[in-house]
MIVEX-273299 format. One record per residue (C-alpha): residue number from 1; residue in three letters; x, y, z. Coordinates in steps of 0.02 Angstrom, whole numbers, plus 32768, in hexadecimal, padded with zeros to 4 digits. Example, Ala and Ser with C-alpha at 12.3 -4.5 7.8 and 13.67 -1.06 7.14 Angstrom:
BEGIN
+-------+------+------+-------+------+
! vexfi ! loza ! east ! north !   up !
+-------+------+------+-------+------+
!     1 !  ALA ! 8267 !  7F1F ! 8186 !
!     2 !  SER ! 82AC !  7FCB ! 8165 !
+-------+------+------+-------+------+
This chain:
BEGIN
+-------+------+------+-------+------+
! vexfi ! loza ! east ! north !   up !
+-------+------+------+-------+------+
!     1 !  MET ! 8005 !  7FFA ! 8008 !
!     2 !  LYS ! 8047 !  80A8 ! 7FD9 !
!     3 !  LYS ! 807D !  8114 ! 8062 !
!     4 !  ASP ! 8075 !  81BE ! 802E !
!     5 !  LEU ! 7FDD !  8221 ! 7FCE !
!     6 !  LYS ! 7FD3 !  829B ! 7F67 !
!     7 !  ILE ! 7F24 !  82E4 ! 7F52 !
!     8 !  THR ! 7EF9 !  835B ! 7EDA !
!     9 !  ILE ! 7E68 !  83DD ! 7EF3 !
!    10 !  ILE ! 7E23 !  8426 ! 7E69 !
!    11 !  GLY ! 7DCE !  84BE ! 7E91 !
!    12 !  GLY ! 7E38 !  84C5 ! 7F1D !
!    13 !  GLY ! 7E10 !  8596 ! 7F42 !
!    14 !  SER ! 7D4A !  8571 ! 7F7A !
!    15 !  SER ! 7D1D !  859A ! 8026 !
!    16 !  TYR ! 7D0B !  84DE ! 803F !
!    17 !  THR ! 7DAB !  84B0 ! 8038 !
!    18 !  PRO ! 7DC6 !  84CD ! 8102 !
!    19 !  GLU ! 7D4B !  8447 ! 810E !
!    20 !  ILE ! 7DA0 !  83BC ! 80B0 !
!    21 !  ILE ! 7E5F !  8408 ! 8100 !
!    22 !  GLU ! 7E07 !  83D7 ! 81A3 !
!    23 !  GLY ! 7DCA !  8329 ! 8169 !
!    24 !  PHE ! 7E8B !  8300 ! 8149 !
!    25 !  ILE ! 7EBC !  832E ! 81D2 !
!    26 !  LYS ! 7E40 !  82CF ! 8249 !
!    27 !  ARG ! 7E75 !  8232 ! 81D8 !
!    28 !  HIS ! 7F2F !  824E ! 81C1 !
!    29 !  ASP ! 7F65 !  81AE ! 8239 !
!    30 !  THR ! 7F07 !  813B ! 81B7 !
!    31 !  LEU ! 7EF9 !  8196 ! 8114 !
!    32 !  PRO ! 7FC8 !  81DF ! 80FA !
!    33 !  VAL ! 7FA8 !  827C ! 807E !
!    34 !  LYS ! 8056 !  82B6 ! 8073 !
!    35 !  GLU ! 802D !  834A ! 7FE4 !
!    36 !  ILE ! 7F83 !  838B ! 7FC9 !
!    37 !  TRP ! 7F9A !  8404 ! 7F43 !
!    38 !  LEU ! 7F08 !  84A7 ! 7F30 !
!    39 !  VAL ! 7EED !  84C6 ! 7E7B !
!    40 !  ASP ! 7E7E !  8561 ! 7E24 !
!    41 !  ILE ! 7E77 !  85CB ! 7D8E !
!    42 !  GLU ! 7EAB !  867D ! 7D7F !
!    43 !  GLU ! 7E05 !  86D0 ! 7DB5 !
!    44 !  GLY ! 7E0A !  8663 ! 7E5C !
!    45 !  LYS ! 7EC2 !  8697 ! 7E7E !
!    46 !  GLU ! 7EA1 !  8718 ! 7F03 !
!    47 !  LYS ! 7E1E !  868E ! 7F6B !
!    48 !  LEU ! 7EA4 !  85EE ! 7F53 !
!    49 !  GLU ! 7F45 !  8659 ! 7FAD !
!    50 !  ILE ! 7EB6 !  867A ! 8028 !
!    51 !  VAL ! 7E72 !  85F0 ! 805A !
!    52 !  GLY ! 7F1D !  8591 ! 8021 !
!    53 !  ASN ! 7F69 !  85DC ! 80BE !
!    54 !  LEU ! 7EFE !  85BA ! 811C !
!    55 !  ALA ! 7F02 !  8509 ! 80E0 !
!    56 !  LYS ! 7FB2 !  850E ! 8108 !
!    57 !  ARG ! 7F98 !  8558 ! 81BF !
!    58 !  MET ! 7F1A !  84D6 ! 81E1 !
!    59 !  VAL ! 7FB6 !  843F ! 81C7 !
!    60 !  LYS ! 8033 !  8486 ! 822A !
!    61 !  LYS ! 7FBC !  84B3 ! 82BA !
!    62 !  ALA ! 7F9B !  83FC ! 82B3 !
!    63 !  GLN ! 8050 !  83AF ! 82A2 !
!    64 !  ILE ! 802C !  8351 ! 8222 !
!    65 !  ASP ! 80BB !  8319 ! 8186 !
!    66 !  CYS ! 8054 !  8351 ! 8106 !
!    67 !  THR ! 8084 !  83E2 ! 808E !
!    68 !  VAL ! 7FE4 !  845E ! 802F !
!    69 !  ASN ! 801E !  8499 ! 7F80 !
!    70 !  LEU ! 7FC0 !  8521 ! 7F32 !
!    71 !  THR ! 7FD2 !  8536 ! 7E6D !
!    72 !  LEU ! 7F6D !  856E ! 7DBF !
!    73 !  ASP ! 7FCC !  84E6 ! 7D5D !
!    74 !  ARG ! 7F50 !  8466 ! 7D62 !
!    75 !  LYS ! 7FC5 !  83E5 ! 7D10 !
!    76 !  ASP ! 8053 !  83FA ! 7D88 !
!    77 !  ALA ! 7FE3 !  83D9 ! 7E29 !
!    78 !  LEU ! 7F8D !  8345 ! 7DD1 !
!    79 !  LYS ! 8060 !  82DD ! 7DC1 !
!    80 !  GLY ! 8049 !  825A ! 7E2A !
!    81 !  SER ! 7F96 !  827E ! 7E83 !
!    82 !  ASP ! 7F43 !  81D5 ! 7ECF !
!    83 !  PHE ! 7EAC !  8235 ! 7ED9 !
!    84 !  VAL ! 7E55 !  82D2 ! 7E92 !
!    85 !  VAL ! 7DC6 !  8321 ! 7ED0 !
!    86 !  THR ! 7D50 !  83A5 ! 7E65 !
!    87 !  GLN ! 7D09 !  842A ! 7EC2 !
!    88 !  PHE ! 7D00 !  84AE ! 7E2F !
!    89 !  ARG ! 7C7C !  8520 ! 7DFB !
!    90 !  VAL ! 7C84 !  855A ! 7D37 !
!    91 !  GLY ! 7C63 !  8606 ! 7D35 !
!    92 !  LEU ! 7C63 !  8642 ! 7DF0 !
!    93 !  MET ! 7BDF !  8678 ! 7E5A !
!    94 !  ASP ! 7BB2 !  86F0 ! 7DE5 !
!    95 !  ALA ! 7B84 !  865B ! 7D70 !
!    96 !  ARG ! 7B1A !  8604 ! 7DEC !
!    97 !  ILE ! 7AB5 !  86AC ! 7E24 !
!    98 !  ARG ! 7A71 !  869F ! 7D6A !
!    99 !  ASP ! 7A4F !  85E4 ! 7D6F !
!   100 !  GLU ! 79D9 !  8616 ! 7DF1 !
!   101 !  LYS ! 79AD !  86CB ! 7D91 !
!   102 !  ILE ! 797B !  8682 ! 7CF4 !
!   103 !  PRO ! 7906 !  8604 ! 7D12 !
!   104 !  LEU ! 788B !  866E ! 7D8D !
!   105 !  ARG ! 7874 !  86ED ! 7D01 !
!   106 !  TYR ! 7801 !  8674 ! 7CAF !
!   107 !  ASN ! 77B7 !  862E ! 7D47 !
!   108 !  CYS ! 7820 !  85A5 ! 7D78 !
!   109 !  ILE ! 7882 !  856F ! 7DF6 !
!   110 !  GLY ! 791B !  8595 ! 7DF8 !
!   111 !  GLN ! 79B2 !  8539 ! 7E5D !
!   112 !  GLU ! 7A67 !  8513 ! 7E57 !
!   113 !  THR ! 7A60 !  8459 ! 7E29 !
!   114 !  THR ! 79A2 !  8426 ! 7E11 !
!   115 !  GLY ! 7922 !  847D ! 7D65 !
!   116 !  ALA ! 7967 !  84E6 ! 7CF7 !
!   117 !  GLY ! 79FA !  8529 ! 7D68 !
!   118 !  GLY ! 7A54 !  847A ! 7D77 !
!   119 !  PHE ! 7A43 !  8480 ! 7CC3 !
!   120 !  ALA ! 7AB6 !  8518 ! 7C94 !
!   121 !  LYS ! 7B2C !  84E9 ! 7D14 !
!   122 !  ALA ! 7B33 !  843F ! 7CCF !
!   123 !  LEU ! 7B4F !  8494 ! 7C1F !
!   124 !  ARG ! 7BE2 !  84EA ! 7C58 !
!   125 !  THR ! 7C32 !  8465 ! 7CBF !
!   126 !  ILE ! 7C1C !  83C8 ! 7C51 !
!   127 !  PRO ! 7CB3 !  8413 ! 7BE0 !
!   128 !  VAL ! 7D0D !  8430 ! 7C77 !
!   129 !  ILE ! 7D24 !  838D ! 7CC2 !
!   130 !  LEU ! 7D36 !  833A ! 7C2E !
!   131 !  ASP ! 7DD4 !  83A4 ! 7C08 !
!   132 !  ILE ! 7E04 !  8383 ! 7CBC !
!   133 !  CYS ! 7DF5 !  82D7 ! 7C8D !
!   134 !  LYS ! 7E4F !  82E1 ! 7C05 !
!   135 !  ASP ! 7EEE !  8320 ! 7C5F !
!   136 !  MET ! 7ED1 !  828F ! 7CD8 !
!   137 !  GLU ! 7ED2 !  821A ! 7C4C !
!   138 !  LYS ! 7F84 !  824A ! 7C3B !
!   139 !  ILE ! 7FCD !  8271 ! 7CD2 !
!   140 !  CYS ! 7F7E !  81F5 ! 7D5C !
!   141 !  PRO ! 7F24 !  817E ! 7D17 !
!   142 !  ASP ! 7F0A !  8129 ! 7DAE !
!   143 !  ALA ! 7ED4 !  819C ! 7E14 !
!   144 !  TRP ! 7E05 !  819B ! 7E51 !
!   145 !  LEU ! 7DAD !  8251 ! 7E23 !
!   146 !  ILE ! 7D45 !  826B ! 7EB7 !
!   147 !  ASN ! 7CD4 !  82E6 ! 7E6D !
!   148 !  PHE ! 7C6D !  8362 ! 7EF7 !
!   149 !  THR ! 7C47 !  83D7 ! 7E55 !
!   150 !  ASN ! 7B8D !  8401 ! 7E39 !
!   151 !  PRO ! 7B28 !  83C4 ! 7DE6 !
!   152 !  SER ! 7B76 !  831D ! 7E3C !
!   153 !  GLY ! 7B1E !  829D ! 7DED !
!   154 !  ILE ! 7B25 !  82E5 ! 7D3A !
!   155 !  ILE ! 7BE6 !  8310 ! 7D3C !
!   156 !  THR ! 7C02 !  8248 ! 7D89 !
!   157 !  GLU ! 7BAB !  81FF ! 7CF3 !
!   158 !  THR ! 7BF7 !  8265 ! 7C73 !
!   159 !  VAL ! 7CAD !  823F ! 7CB9 !
!   160 !  LEU ! 7C5D !  8182 ! 7CD3 !
!   161 !  LYS ! 7C1A !  817F ! 7C1C !
!   162 !  HIS ! 7CA6 !  81EE ! 7BA4 !
!   163 !  THR ! 7D57 !  81B2 ! 7C00 !
!   164 !  ASN ! 7DAA !  8145 ! 7C4D !
!   165 !  ILE ! 7DCE !  8191 ! 7CEA !
!   166 !  LYS ! 7D8D !  8139 ! 7D9B !
!   167 !  VAL ! 7D12 !  81A1 ! 7DF7 !
!   168 !  ILE ! 7C9C !  81A1 ! 7E81 !
!   169 !  GLY ! 7C32 !  8249 ! 7E9A !
!   170 !  LEU ! 7BFD !  8296 ! 7F42 !
!   171 !  CYS ! 7B70 !  82F9 ! 7F8D !
!   172 !  ASN ! 7B4B !  8323 ! 8040 !
!   173 !  VAL ! 7A9C !  8315 ! 8034 !
!   174 !  PRO ! 7A95 !  824F ! 8068 !
!   175 !  VAL ! 7AF9 !  8274 ! 80F6 !
!   176 !  LEU ! 7A89 !  82F7 ! 8141 !
!   177 !  MET ! 79EB !  8290 ! 810C !
!   178 !  HIS ! 7A49 !  81FA ! 816D !
!   179 !  MET ! 7A65 !  8264 ! 8213 !
!   180 !  VAL ! 79AA !  82AA ! 8218 !
!   181 !  ALA ! 796F !  81F4 ! 8227 !
!   182 !  ALA ! 7A02 !  81DE ! 82A2 !
!   183 !  GLU ! 798D !  8268 ! 8314 !
!   184 !  ALA ! 78F5 !  8233 ! 82DA !
!   185 !  VAL ! 78FA !  8181 ! 8342 !
!   186 !  GLY ! 798F !  81D5 ! 83D0 !
!   187 !  ALA ! 7A14 !  8177 ! 8395 !
!   188 !  LYS ! 7AA7 !  81C4 ! 83D5 !
!   189 !  SER ! 7B15 !  81B7 ! 833F !
!   190 !  LYS ! 7AD5 !  818A ! 8274 !
!   191 !  ASP ! 7B4D !  80FD ! 8276 !
!   192 !  GLU ! 7ACA !  80B4 ! 82DD !
!   193 !  VAL ! 7A51 !  80C9 ! 8255 !
!   194 !  PHE ! 7A60 !  8075 ! 81AB !
!   195 !  VAL ! 79F4 !  80DD ! 8121 !
!   196 !  HIS ! 79EB !  8078 ! 806E !
!   197 !  PHE ! 7A06 !  810B ! 8001 !
!   198 !  ALA ! 79C6 !  80F0 ! 7F4A !
!   199 !  GLY ! 79A6 !  8189 ! 7EC6 !
!   200 !  LEU ! 7A01 !  8201 ! 7E5E !
!   201 !  ASN ! 7A67 !  8296 ! 7E9B !
!   202 !  HIS ! 79E4 !  830F ! 7EF3 !
!   203 !  LEU ! 796D !  82A4 ! 7ED3 !
!   204 !  VAL ! 7985 !  8209 ! 7F53 !
!   205 !  TRP ! 7905 !  81BA ! 7FC4 !
!   206 !  GLY ! 793B !  814F ! 8064 !
!   207 !  ARG ! 78DD !  80C6 ! 8037 !
!   208 !  LYS ! 78ED !  8058 ! 80D5 !
!   209 !  ILE ! 793C !  808D ! 8177 !
!   210 !  TYR ! 796B !  8019 ! 820A !
!   211 !  TYR ! 798B !  8035 ! 82AD !
!   212 !  GLN ! 79C3 !  7F9E ! 8337 !
!   213 !  GLY ! 7986 !  7F22 ! 82CD !
!   214 !  LYS ! 78DE !  7F66 ! 829E !
!   215 !  ASP ! 788C !  7FCA ! 8206 !
!   216 !  VAL ! 787B !  807B ! 8243 !
!   217 !  THR ! 784C !  80C3 ! 81AB !
!   218 !  SER ! 77AD !  80E2 ! 81D1 !
!   219 !  GLN ! 77D3 !  812E ! 8274 !
!   220 !  VAL ! 7851 !  81B5 ! 8226 !
!   221 !  VAL ! 77D0 !  81E4 ! 819D !
!   222 !  GLU ! 773D !  8202 ! 820E !
!   223 !  LYS ! 77D6 !  8288 ! 826E !
!   224 !  ILE ! 77F4 !  82D2 ! 81D4 !
!   225 !  VAL ! 7733 !  82F1 ! 81A3 !
!   226 !  ASN ! 771E !  8334 ! 8251 !
!   227 !  GLY ! 7795 !  83C8 ! 823D !
!   228 !  MET ! 7833 !  837E ! 826F !
!   229 !  LYS ! 78AF !  8405 ! 8219 !
!   230 !  PHE ! 7904 !  83BB ! 8186 !
!   231 !  THR ! 7959 !  8424 ! 80F7 !
!   232 !  THR ! 7A07 !  8469 ! 80C3 !
!   233 !  ARG ! 7A44 !  8530 ! 80B9 !
!   234 !  ASN ! 7A20 !  853E ! 8026 !
!   235 !  ILE ! 795E !  84FE ! 8023 !
!   236 !  ALA ! 78D4 !  8553 ! 8073 !
!   237 !  GLU ! 7884 !  84DB ! 8118 !
!   238 !  MET ! 77DD !  84D4 ! 80CF !
!   239 !  GLY ! 775C !  8442 ! 810B !
!   240 !  TRP ! 7755 !  839E ! 80C8 !
!   241 !  ILE ! 7687 !  8361 ! 8074 !
!   242 !  LYS ! 7665 !  82D9 ! 80ED !
!   243 !  GLU ! 75F4 !  8289 ! 8095 !
!   244 !  GLN ! 767A !  8261 ! 800A !
!   245 !  ILE ! 7730 !  824B ! 806C !
!   246 !  LYS ! 76C9 !  81C3 ! 80DF !
!   247 !  ASP ! 7689 !  8179 ! 803D !
!   248 !  LEU ! 7726 !  8184 ! 8005 !
!   249 !  ASN ! 777A !  813E ! 80A5 !
!   250 !  MET ! 783B !  8161 ! 8063 !
!   251 !  LEU ! 7896 !  81FE ! 80B9 !
!   252 !  PRO ! 789B !  8276 ! 8041 !
!   253 !  CYS ! 792D !  82CC ! 801A !
!   254 !  PRO ! 7921 !  83A6 ! 8021 !
!   255 !  TYR ! 7935 !  83AD ! 7F68 !
!   256 !  HIS ! 787D !  834D ! 7F57 !
!   257 !  ARG ! 7838 !  83EB ! 7F85 !
!   258 !  TYR ! 7856 !  8446 ! 7EEB !
!   259 !  TYR ! 77E6 !  83A6 ! 7E89 !
!   260 !  TYR ! 777D !  8399 ! 7F1C !
!   261 !  LEU ! 7744 !  8440 ! 7F57 !
!   262 !  THR ! 776F !  84A9 ! 7E94 !
!   263 !  TYR ! 76FB !  852A ! 7EBC !
!   264 !  LYS ! 771B !  8561 ! 7F6D !
!   265 !  MET ! 77DA !  8565 ! 7F47 !
!   266 !  LEU ! 77C1 !  85B5 ! 7EAB !
!   267 !  GLN ! 7767 !  8654 ! 7F22 !
!   268 !  GLU ! 77F2 !  8635 ! 7F97 !
!   269 !  GLU ! 7889 !  8650 ! 7F16 !
!   270 !  ILE ! 7832 !  86DF ! 7EC1 !
!   271 !  GLU ! 782B !  873B ! 7F64 !
!   272 !  SER ! 78D1 !  8723 ! 7F8B !
!   273 !  ALA ! 7900 !  8777 ! 7EF5 !
!   274 !  LYS ! 78BE !  8803 ! 7F08 !
!   275 !  THR ! 78D7 !  8819 ! 7FC7 !
!   276 !  ILE ! 798A !  87BE ! 8019 !
!   277 !  GLY ! 79B0 !  876E ! 7F66 !
!   278 !  THR ! 79D0 !  86D4 ! 7EF7 !
!   279 !  ARG ! 7A2B !  863D ! 7F82 !
!   280 !  GLY ! 7AC0 !  8670 ! 7F06 !
!   281 !  GLU ! 7AC1 !  873B ! 7F37 !
!   282 !  ILE ! 7AC5 !  86FE ! 7FE2 !
!   283 !  VAL ! 7B58 !  8677 ! 7FE1 !
!   284 !  LYS ! 7BAA !  86F8 ! 7F78 !
!   285 !  LYS ! 7BAD !  8767 ! 800A !
!   286 !  VAL ! 7BD3 !  86D8 ! 809A !
!   287 !  GLU ! 7C51 !  86C5 ! 8018 !
!   288 !  LYS ! 7CA5 !  876C ! 802C !
!   289 !  GLU ! 7C8D !  8763 ! 80ED !
!   290 !  LEU ! 7CDF !  86A4 ! 8103 !
!   291 !  PHE ! 7D7B !  86E4 ! 808D !
!   292 !  GLU ! 7D91 !  876E ! 8110 !
!   293 !  ILE ! 7D9A !  8708 ! 8198 !
!   294 !  TYR ! 7E05 !  8695 ! 8141 !
!   295 !  LYS ! 7E86 !  872B ! 8126 !
!   296 !  ASP ! 7EB5 !  8729 ! 81DD !
!   297 !  PRO ! 7F59 !  86EE ! 81F6 !
!   298 !  ASN ! 7F25 !  86B1 ! 82AD !
!   299 !  LEU ! 7EA6 !  863A ! 8270 !
!   300 !  ALA ! 7EDA !  859B ! 8252 !
!   301 !  GLU ! 7E50 !  8529 ! 825E !
!   302 !  LYS ! 7D90 !  851F ! 8207 !
!   303 !  PRO ! 7D2E !  85AA ! 823C !
!   304 !  LYS ! 7CA8 !  8590 ! 8273 !
!   305 !  GLN ! 7C42 !  8601 ! 81ED !
!   306 !  LEU ! 7C5F !  8585 ! 8167 !
!   307 !  GLU ! 7BC2 !  853A ! 819E !
!   308 !  GLN ! 7B5A !  85D2 ! 8165 !
!   309 !  ARG ! 7BA6 !  8596 ! 80A4 !
!   310 !  GLY ! 7B52 !  84FB ! 80AF !
!   311 !  GLY ! 7B97 !  844B ! 8066 !
!   312 !  GLN ! 7BB7 !  8418 ! 813A !
!   313 !  TYR ! 7BF7 !  8377 ! 8144 !
!   314 !  TYR ! 7C45 !  836E ! 80A4 !
!   315 !  SER ! 7D01 !  8362 ! 80B7 !
!   316 !  ASP ! 7CCD !  82D0 ! 8137 !
!   317 !  ALA ! 7C5E !  826A ! 809C !
!   318 !  ALA ! 7D10 !  8287 ! 802C !
!   319 !  CYS ! 7D7D !  825D ! 80BA !
!   320 !  GLU ! 7D34 !  81D4 ! 80E2 !
!   321 !  LEU ! 7D29 !  8195 ! 802F !
!   322 !  ILE ! 7DCC !  81A9 ! 7FFB !
!   323 !  ASN ! 7DFE !  8153 ! 80AC !
!   324 !  SER ! 7D8F !  80C1 ! 807D !
!   325 !  ILE ! 7DDA !  80B0 ! 7FD0 !
!   326 !  TYR ! 7E8D !  80B6 ! 800E !
!   327 !  ASN ! 7E6E !  8039 ! 80A9 !
!   328 !  ASP ! 7DDA !  7FD4 ! 8058 !
!   329 !  LYS ! 7D79 !  8002 ! 80D4 !
!   330 !  ARG ! 7CD8 !  7FAC ! 808F !
!   331 !  ILE ! 7C7C !  8009 ! 80E9 !
!   332 !  ILE ! 7BCE !  8060 ! 80A4 !
!   333 !  MET ! 7BAB !  80F5 ! 8063 !
!   334 !  THR ! 7B47 !  814A ! 7FE8 !
!   335 !  VAL ! 7B99 !  819E ! 7F47 !
!   336 !  ASN ! 7B6B !  81BA ! 7E9E !
!   337 !  THR ! 7BB9 !  811F ! 7E3E !
!   338 !  ARG ! 7B7E !  80A9 ! 7DB4 !
!   339 !  ASN ! 7ADE !  8054 ! 7DB8 !
!   340 !  ASN ! 7B1D !  7FB1 ! 7D6C !
!   341 !  GLY ! 7A66 !  7F7E ! 7D8C !
!   342 !  ALA ! 7A5D !  7FB1 ! 7E2F !
!   343 !  ILE ! 79AF !  800A ! 7E12 !
!   344 !  ALA ! 7967 !  7F92 ! 7D9E !
!   345 !  ASP ! 78E9 !  8023 ! 7D4C !
!   346 !  LEU ! 798D !  8082 ! 7D09 !
!   347 !  PRO ! 7A01 !  8058 ! 7C91 !
!   348 !  ASP ! 7AAE !  8001 ! 7CC1 !
!   349 !  ASP ! 7B14 !  8084 ! 7C7D !
!   350 !  VAL ! 7AF5 !  8114 ! 7CD1 !
!   351 !  ALA ! 7B21 !  816E ! 7D7F !
!   352 !  ILE ! 7A97 !  814F ! 7E23 !
!   353 !  GLU ! 7AB0 !  8192 ! 7ECE !
!   354 !  THR ! 7AA4 !  80F9 ! 7F4C !
!   355 !  SER ! 7AE5 !  80B1 ! 7FDD !
!   356 !  CYS ! 7B87 !  8046 ! 7FA6 !
!   357 !  VAL ! 7BFA !  7FD3 ! 7FFC !
!   358 !  ILE ! 7CAD !  804E ! 7FE2 !
!   359 !  THR ! 7D34 !  7FE7 ! 7FB4 !
!   360 !  LYS ! 7DE7 !  7FED ! 7F67 !
!   361 !  GLN ! 7D93 !  7FCB ! 7EC9 !
!   362 !  GLY ! 7D0A !  804C ! 7EE0 !
!   363 !  ALA ! 7C5E !  804D ! 7F19 !
!   364 !  ILE ! 7BFA !  7FB7 ! 7EFC !
!   365 !  PRO ! 7B51 !  7FF1 ! 7EF8 !
!   366 !  LEU ! 7AD2 !  7F7F ! 7F69 !
!   367 !  ASN ! 7A33 !  7F4D ! 7F07 !
!   368 !  THR ! 79A1 !  7F9E ! 7F11 !
!   369 !  GLY ! 794B !  7F3E ! 7E7D !
!   370 !  HIS ! 788B !  7F8B ! 7E42 !
!   371 !  VAL ! 786F !  803A ! 7E99 !
!   372 !  GLU ! 77BD !  805F ! 7EDB !
!   373 !  VAL ! 7744 !  80A2 ! 7E5B !
!   374 !  GLN ! 7737 !  8144 ! 7EC0 !
!   375 !  ILE ! 77F4 !  816D ! 7EA4 !
!   376 !  ARG ! 7811 !  8111 ! 7E05 !
!   377 !  GLY ! 77C1 !  8199 ! 7D7D !
!   378 !  LEU ! 7834 !  821C ! 7DC8 !
!   379 !  LEU ! 78A8 !  81C7 ! 7DDA !
!   380 !  GLN ! 78B9 !  8190 ! 7D13 !
!   381 !  VAL ! 7873 !  8233 ! 7CD9 !
!   382 !  ILE ! 790C !  8289 ! 7D1B !
!   383 !  LYS ! 797E !  8211 ! 7CED !
!   384 !  ALA ! 795A !  822E ! 7C3C !
!   385 !  TYR ! 7963 !  82F1 ! 7C4B !
!   386 !  GLU ! 7A18 !  82C0 ! 7C96 !
!   387 !  GLU ! 7A52 !  8252 ! 7BFF !
!   388 !  LEU ! 7A17 !  82E3 ! 7B7E !
!   389 !  THR ! 7A72 !  8359 ! 7BEB !
!   390 !  ILE ! 7B03 !  8309 ! 7BD0 !
!   391 !  GLU ! 7AFB !  82DD ! 7B1D !
!   392 !  ALA ! 7ABE !  838F ! 7AEE !
!   393 !  ALA ! 7B59 !  83CE ! 7B64 !
!   394 !  ILE ! 7BE0 !  836A ! 7B0A !
!   395 !  LYS ! 7B98 !  836A ! 7A36 !
!   396 !  GLY ! 7B58 !  843A ! 7A67 !
!   397 !  ASP ! 7AB3 !  8401 ! 7A35 !
!   398 !  TYR ! 7A29 !  8477 ! 7A3C !
!   399 !  ASN ! 7999 !  83F3 ! 7A0A !
!   400 !  LYS ! 79CB !  8379 ! 7A90 !
!   401 !  ALA ! 79E8 !  8421 ! 7B17 !
!   402 !  LEU ! 7938 !  845E ! 7AEC !
!   403 !  GLN ! 78F8 !  8390 ! 7AFD !
!   404 !  ALA ! 795A !  838E ! 7BB6 !
!   405 !  LEU ! 7907 !  843A ! 7C05 !
!   406 !  THR ! 7866 !  840A ! 7BAB !
!   407 !  MET ! 7864 !  8359 ! 7C11 !
!   408 !  HIS ! 7889 !  83A3 ! 7CB1 !
!   409 !  PRO ! 7802 !  83AC ! 7D19 !
!   410 !  LEU ! 7811 !  8450 ! 7D7E !
!   411 !  VAL ! 780F !  84A0 ! 7CA8 !
!   412 !  THR ! 7761 !  84B7 ! 7C8D !
!   413 !  SER ! 7769 !  84B0 ! 7BCB !
!   414 !  ALA ! 77D2 !  84B7 ! 7B23 !
!   415 !  GLU ! 77B5 !  8550 ! 7B03 !
!   416 !  VAL ! 77F2 !  858A ! 7BB0 !
!   417 !  ALA ! 7892 !  8517 ! 7BB2 !
!   418 !  LYS ! 78C9 !  8575 ! 7B0B !
!   419 !  LYS ! 78BA !  8624 ! 7B4A !
!   420 !  ILE ! 7926 !  85E8 ! 7BD4 !
!   421 !  LEU ! 7999 !  857F ! 7B68 !
!   422 !  ASP ! 79B3 !  8601 ! 7B09 !
!   423 !  ASP ! 79D7 !  867A ! 7B8C !
!   424 !  ILE ! 7A3F !  85F8 ! 7BDF !
!   425 !  ILE ! 7ABF !  85F7 ! 7B4F !
!   426 !  LYS ! 7ACF !  86BE ! 7B1D !
!   427 !  GLU ! 7AE9 !  86D0 ! 7BEA !
!   428 !  ASN ! 7B6E !  8655 ! 7BE4 !
!   429 !  ILE ! 7BAB !  8646 ! 7B40 !
!   430 !  ASP ! 7C77 !  8671 ! 7B71 !
!   431 !  TYR ! 7C56 !  85C0 ! 7BDF !
!   432 !  LEU ! 7BF7 !  8564 ! 7B40 !
!   433 !  PRO ! 7C7B !  855B ! 7ABA !
!   434 !  GLN ! 7C10 !  84D4 ! 7A6A !
!   435 !  PHE ! 7B62 !  8535 ! 7A5E !
!   436 !  LYS ! 7BB7 !  85D1 ! 7A10 !
!   437 !  VAL ! 7B74 !  85AB ! 796E !
!   438 !  TYR ! 7ABD !  85BF ! 79C1 !
!   439 !  ASN ! 7AF1 !  866F ! 7A00 !
+-------+------+------+-------+------+
């Protein structure tokens, strides 16, 4: 087993970086990370230096044998890498704000990863992830790619279908759901509770929940429908429709509100955009404050204010995933990986988000078989949308892009889809070279 690991983090100037540095520090006894390379682009240089210097102080304070390197040269950083973590945002926060605002013009949900906003993000991100994988194939073909870049499921599927890179996608939402399930049954930690997750990224259900050898799914659902608080920082807290969730008898993820409570969520987004701003505008302010805090030369740990950013528990998930691959721990984690028949109602070659055994060979999904009819239709529609989105992004195919958007349940019609698509291409053209012919 290799003793000295090299980790490359693409999007190293992210405000999330202190989380993952903390995760590696906590696991240094079992995960011997010798080098961490933080990579970013010219536009992110200032943030990279600020967060990179904080990372160096954190490592120094922890007194571990590890160096933190900062660079704008991705190829240099990839040399000899064992794991490559991607956590970048093409177009930075301004692009996210556009993704939220364009659909709202047409009375559709404007959200970073779901619906038309997530579609726009995918179109910008897919060419970049393929470019990164092309470099990896030449420079570090045996490295694992751990993808946290959203929309995580779509990006993971792109890598699975169109490259030779070993990839696992990651999201913090199942971790939050698992913690909620544990809280609902009074468990001391989530490790006492087993949740069988199945679905897609940001469209995953806790199908079965077990505690002390008993199926407690209905007990957890009862708590949820009776007002137990359960959401993420970026999604408004709204009560579920009791009858619907009780019949579902599964733990929904916070993103299901966009599908199950579309009208209320849309009204909340419209009102927020007019008053406090979209979530992207709020996060932009939070990040500005965070980077001011990061500048403090006396700061040598992850600041508590980072919790306001969202994405909490990401570091634990990312670092534990790497730890489990490296040490062949065979623990169960919920990740994005190739279906391979685990969900019988979806194609074998697509990415799904499900409970997997994590081994040195990668993620081995637990079998789900056919899913319940209550979730089957939505699951299949969103997967078809994802497949078309990937094809449209790779080929620069306007017609496929229009089909993908039209298919999405959060876009109201083909006429509206066309208007949104035209605005997306026009306002993102610098990041969508594949669509220049249509601009």
